[in-house]
C-alpha positions, 0 to 999 in steps of 0.5 A, spaced: 500 500 500 502 506 497 502 512 503 498 518 501 504 523 502 509 527 497 516 527 499 520 533 495 528 533 493 532 539 496 538 541 493 542 537 498 538 531 497 534 531 503 527 530 504 521 534 506 514 531 507 508 534 505 501 531 507 497 531 500 491 527 499 494 523 492 501 524 491 507 520 493 514 522 492 520 518 494 528 519 493 532 513 490 539 516 491 546 513 488 546 508 494 539 505 493 534 509 496 528 509 492 524 515 489 518 514 486 512 519 484 505 515 484 499 519 482 493 515 484 486 515 486 484 512 493 481 506 488 488 505 485 492 505 491 491 498 492 493 496 486 501 494 484 504 494 477 506 486 475 506 482 469 510 477 466 510 481 459 516 485 459 515 492 460 520 494 454 515 492 449 508 493 453 506 496 459 504 491 465 497 489 465 495 493 471 491 499 473 497 504 472 503 505 468 510 507 470 515 512 467 522 514 469 526 520 470 534 519 472 537 526 473 541 530 477 538 532 483 544 534 487 549 539 487 550 546 484 546 545 478 540 541 482 535 546 480 535 543 473 533 536 475 528 539 481 524 543 476 524 538 471 521 533 475 516 539 477 514 539 470 513 532 469 509 531 476 504 537 474 503 533 467 502 527 470 497 530 475 493 533 469 493 527 465 490 523 471 485 528 473 482 527 466 482 519 467 489 517 466 492 515 459 488 509 456 484 508 462 491 507 466 494 512 472 501 514 470 506 514 476 513 517 476 519 513 478 525 518 480 532 517 481 538 522 483 543 520 477 548 525 481 551 527 474 554 521 473 553 516 467 554 510 471 549 512 476 544 514 471 545 508 467 544 504 474 538 507 476 535 507 469 537 499 468 533 498 475 527 502 473 526 498 466 528 491 469 524 492 476 519 498 475 517 496 468 517 504 466 514 505 459 518 511 457 524 515 460 524 522 460 532 523 460 537 526 465 540 533 466 547 532 464 548 530 456 553 524 458 548 521 463 543 522 457 547 518 452 548 512 457 541 512 459 539 512 451 543 507 450 540 502 455 533 504 453 534 503 446 536 496 447 530 495 451 526 498 446 523 504 451 522 510 449 527 516 451 525 523 451 531 528 452 528 535 454 534 537 459 540 534 456 541 537 449 547 534 446 546 534 439 550 527 439 544 524 442 540 524 436 545 524 431 551 519 433 547 515 438 540 516 433 535 510 434 528 509 433 526 509 440 529 516 442 526 524 441 529 530 443 524 536 445 529 541 446 534 546 442 540 542 441 547 544 442 548 545 434 542 549 435 543 553 441 550 556 440 548 558 433 542 562 436 547 566 440 552 566 433 546 569 429 544 574 435 552 576 435 551 577 427 545 582 428 549 585 434 556 587 430 555 586 423 561 587 419 565 590 425 571 585 427 570 583 434 575 579 439 571 573 442 572 569 448 569 563 451 568 559 458 564 553 458 564 546 462 569 541 460 565 536 458 561 534 452 555 539 453 560 545 454 565 543 448 560 541 443 557 548 445 563 552 444 565 548 437 558 550 434 558 557 437 564 558 433 562 554 427 555 559 427 560 565 427 563 563 421 556 561 418 554 568 419 560 571 416 562 574 423 569 578 423 572 575 429 578 572 432 578 567 438 583 570 444 582 565 449 578 559 451 577 557 458 574 550 460 573 549 468 570 543 471 563 542 472 561 544 479 567 549 479 567 553 486 572 558 484 572 562 477 577 567 479 583 564 475 578 563 469 576 570 470 583 573 470 584 569 464 578 572 460 580 579 462 587 579 460 585 577 453 581 583 452 575 580 449 569 584 446 564 578 447 564 572 451 560 566 450 559 562 456 556 555 456 556 555 464 549 554 467 545 553 473 548 554 480 555 554 476 553 560 472 550 564 478 557 563 482 561 565 475 557 571 475 558 573 482 565 572 482 566 576 475 562 582 478 568 583 483 573 584 477 568 588 473 568 583 467 560 584 465 561 592 465 567 591 460 565 586 455 558 583 452 557 577 456 552 572 454 550 566 458 544 561 459 540 566 464 534 562 465 529 563 471 533 561 476 539 565 475 535 571 474 531 570 480 538 568 484 541 575 482 536 579 481 536 583 487 542 586 486 541 586 479 549 584 477 547 581 471 543 587 467 545 588 461 548 581 460 545 577 454 541 571 456 539 565 452 534 561 454 530 554 451 523 556 453 522 562 457 515 563 460 515 570 458 516 569 451 511 572 446 512 565 442 511 558 444 510 560 451 505 556 455 498 560 456 497 565 462 492 559 465 498 554 465 503 559 468 498 561 473 496 554 475 504 552 476 505 558 480 499 556 484 502 549 485 509 550 486 509 557 489 514 560 484 514 561 476 516 556 472 523 554 470 524 552 462 526 545 465 519 544 468 516 547 461 520 542 457 519 536 461 511 538 461 512 538 453 516 531 453 510 528 457 505 531 453 509 528 447 509 521 449 502 521 451 500 524 444 503 518 441 500 513 446 493 516 445 495 515 437 497 508 438 491 506 442 496 502 446 503 502 450 506 498 446 513 501 445 514 500 437 507 502 436 508 508 440 514 511 437 512 510 430 507 515 431 512 521 432 517 522 426 514 527 422 508 528 427 506 535 429 504 535 437 499 540 440 503 542 447 503 548 452 508 551 447 503 550 441 504 545 436 511 542 435 513 538 429 518 532 430 523 532 425 522 525 421 530 524 419 533 524 426 527 526 431 529 533 433 523 537 435 523 544 431 523 549 436 526 556 437 531 559 442 530 565 445 536 571 446 535 578 449 538 583 453 537 582 461 532 588 463 535 594 466 529 593 472 526 588 476 519 586 473 514 588 478 510 581 477 515 576 477 520 579 482 526 579 477 529 582 471 527 578 464 529 579 457 528 585 453 528 586 446 528 578 446 529 575 439 526 569 437 531 565 433 527 559 429 529 552 428 529 553 421 535 558 421 539 554 426 538 546 426 543 541 424 542 538 417 539 531 416 545 526 416 549 531 420 554 528 425 558 532 430 
């Protein structure tokens, strides 16, 4: 019997329990403590998911089905996973409130992948083989996502990347079971390059980069520089800095950036690392001396908004809730705010969209059978809270835009933090990798 309560993961992996009538949320850490979200009615609470049929091909023949998420839920970038889980939780709550999916309740199995590919793989293996999940909603780190994607494809479980966005997930590691609902690392940095082209025109500029030293960051820089060339920007690279993910001291990297005298700095740092970098850069006056562009989303704007240190910096975002195109409806934003007491981060929006995409395919297929579900998505246009999203048939990449803008000079009175001004929506058609591309 599942208890009627919900438990929440904090940034340090601790648990806080709320007594809510229909939700249960438990943590499974890297050491084996389980975390699952079962959104069940009182009638469904006595049922358990069990079947001799492998869940990788068809769902257990019970009154509920399980889906999974094994993302980074601790450390300096934990808010990506935490808010992503919020989006999944809200999506399945909405599904279950309307009778479930094909008459079944949807449950969520969640684990802390801890930013480790081996840990994420272990957790997803357990979800597939023991929890019989019928869909995996990715990781946070793209390296962890690649590990999960390899295993889920072998076991024919649909994989949806909504936060992990390395272009290799749908190119080098392409398989029929995987889909990407987020601008990838070919698209996102090219959107910034497109913005730089519009900003500087034919003027020669000195460019520097600082990005985490792993697949996501290195791919980001490669594609940003390739995008500058593609848009005929006249530039010289003066320095490239690659701190480790979770680096607590950016001082030597900031000093190196300043010594190179760049005009424009492209940063692939994100999450809490970006907040740390920004705060430390302020003491050196870096942001007042260069045009600095980074993945400033809701969490970073909120963390830095009180002192407004990043105003005038350039932000780029995959799904800002305030965007004028492909943004959730005002009613959805209000519902999220009521439920969680905060405005939605892009990660929540992207994961909610991913669940909608999976549910759309299940309904179209009329079954949870994996092969039939994944066959419904290539080339399909899926209705979502962000508007209709087309899944490209050749590689299962969603045709979604990236947003770039200058961080406002004032705190928005409604949201309590500055948002982008003069936001440019860069459509997928201008930045997407060609079919058959291999990094």
